[in-house]
C-alpha positions in Angstrom: -5.7 2.6 14.1 -2.9 5.3 13.3 -2.9 9.4 14.6 -1.5 12.1 12.8 1.5 13.3 15.0 3.0 16.4 12.4 1.8 19.6 13.0 -1.1 19.9 10.7 -4.8 20.6 11.4 -8.0 18.0 10.4 -6.2 14.8 9.0 -7.9 11.5 9.2 -5.2 9.0 8.8 -8.3 6.6 8.9 -11.3 7.5 6.8 -11.8 8.4 3.2 -13.7 12.0 2.0 -15.9 12.9 -1.6 -14.1 16.1 -1.3 -10.0 17.1 -1.0 -9.3 18.6 2.7 -5.3 18.7 1.3 -3.4 18.9 -2.2 -2.8 15.4 -3.3 0.5 14.1 -2.5 0.7 16.1 0.7 2.8 13.9 3.1 2.6 13.4 7.2 4.4 11.8 9.7 2.1 9.7 12.4 1.9 7.2 15.0 4.3 4.2 15.4 7.1 6.1 13.1 5.3 6.2 10.1 4.9 8.3 6.9 1.3 8.5 4.6 0.3 10.3 1.7 -3.1 12.1 0.5 -4.1 10.5 -2.1 -7.6 10.3 -5.2 -8.9 6.6 -5.3 -9.6 6.2 -9.3 -11.2 2.8 -8.1 -12.7 1.3 -5.4 -9.3 0.4 -2.8 -10.1 -1.8 -0.2 -7.5 -2.2 3.6 -4.3 -3.6 2.8 -4.1 -3.3 -1.0 -0.6 -2.0 -2.2 -1.3 1.0 -5.0 0.5 2.5 -7.1 0.7 6.4 -6.7 0.7 8.3 -10.1 2.8 11.9 -9.9 -0.4 14.0 -10.0 -1.4 12.1 -6.5 -3.9 9.9 -8.0 -3.4 5.8 -6.6 -4.4 2.6 -8.6 -4.4 -1.0 -7.2 -1.0 -2.3 -8.2 -1.1 -4.5 -11.5 1.9 -6.8 -13.0 2.1 -4.9 -16.2 3.0 -1.6 -13.8 6.1 -4.5 -12.5 6.5 -5.7 -15.5 10.6 -4.6 -15.6 9.6 -1.6 -17.0 9.9 0.7 -13.6 8.3 4.3 -15.3 5.0 4.4 -17.0 4.2 7.6 -19.3 3.2 9.5 -15.7 6.4 8.4 -13.8 8.5 6.1 -12.1 7.0 3.3 -9.1 5.5 5.2 -6.0 3.6 2.3 -3.5 1.5 2.7 -0.6 -0.8 0.2 1.1 -4.4 1.5 2.0 -5.5 1.3 5.2 -8.8 1.8 5.0 -11.5 1.5 3.1 -11.7 4.1 -0.3 -14.3 4.3 -2.4 -13.7 5.8 -5.9 -13.0 9.3 -6.6 -12.9 9.2 -2.9 -9.3 11.3 -1.4 -8.0 9.7 1.5 -4.2 9.0 3.1 -2.1 5.8 1.8 0.7 4.4 4.5 4.3 4.3 3.0 6.2 3.6 5.8 5.7 2.4 9.8 5.1 -0.3 11.8 1.9 -2.4 12.9 0.4 -1.4 8.9 -1.7 -4.2 7.5 -0.9 -5.5 4.3 -2.7 -8.3 1.9 -1.9 -11.2 1.5 -3.2 -13.6 -1.6 -3.0 -16.9 0.4 -0.9 -18.2 3.1 2.1 -15.7 3.4 4.4 -17.4 6.4 6.7 -14.8 8.5 10.3 -15.1 7.4 9.9 -15.9 3.8 11.0 -13.7 0.6 8.0 -12.5 -0.3 6.9 -11.0 -4.1 4.1 -9.5 -5.7 0.2 -11.6 -6.8 0.0 -11.9 -10.0 -2.8 -9.3 -9.9 -0.2 -7.1 -8.1 -2.3 -5.9 -5.2 -1.3 -8.4 -2.6 1.7 -10.1 -0.9 2.9 -13.8 -2.3 5.0 -16.6 -1.2 4.5 -18.8 -3.7 3.6 -18.4 -7.3 5.5 -15.1 -8.0 5.1 -12.7 -10.8 8.7 -12.4 -13.2 10.7 -9.9 -11.4 8.3 -8.6 -8.7 9.7 -9.5 -5.5 8.6 -7.2 -2.7 10.7 -4.9 -1.1 10.3 -3.1 1.8 7.6 -5.2 3.6 8.3 -6.9 6.7 5.5 -8.9 8.4 5.0 -10.2 11.9 2.2 -11.9 11.4 0.9 -15.1 9.5 -1.2 -13.6 6.9 -3.9 -16.4 7.3 -4.7 -15.4 11.0 -4.1 -11.5 11.2 -6.9 -9.3 11.7 -9.6 -11.8 11.8 -8.9 -14.4 8.6 -9.3 -13.9 4.5 -12.1 -12.3 3.1 -12.2 -13.3 -0.6 -9.1 -15.3 -1.4 -7.2 -12.6 0.5 -6.0 -12.1 4.2 -4.3 -9.3 5.7 -1.4 -9.6 7.8 0.3 -6.6 9.5 4.2 -5.6 8.6 6.4 -3.2 9.3 6.9 -1.0 5.9 9.7 1.3 4.4 9.1 2.8 1.6 7.4 -0.9 -0.2 8.9 -0.6 -4.3 9.3 -4.4 -6.7 12.4 -5.1 -6.7 12.6 -3.0 -10.5 12.2 0.1 -9.7 13.2 2.4 -7.6 10.3 4.1 -6.1 10.3 8.4 -5.6 10.9 10.0 -2.8 
């Protein structure tokens, strides 16, 4: 569970809100050397899910269409984060951009030490069956995906990882 270390009052890095508490794209620092960005969820987001944050501050689950060799969309370059608690559709919350002890969704088994990529859906990590040109950079797992935090849910499991501004090999994130 992360806590804010920036000098900003009212920040909760572990809960969503139905009303905007901060300007979209507000960035704060947290425990475990973490960076967080405030977003608006345009669809329901789950713990560990990899999301794309658009220039306006909206976040949606990453898809392989966003990775497909085109590093930009009509709304700007890929800017990835990882959801650390459930955020319902039309809710606001912070997503992690960097830090340790952060939860990342994996599809199948994602052993420590193997190169990972994005799943065919795009919003989780895998070590086999990678989407084309979708090597995941900036993810450093230190627990096995199948054993961390209670195991698999709906074909997915959660692993703990160090994040360093996650990105795809096909794009450079905006910072």
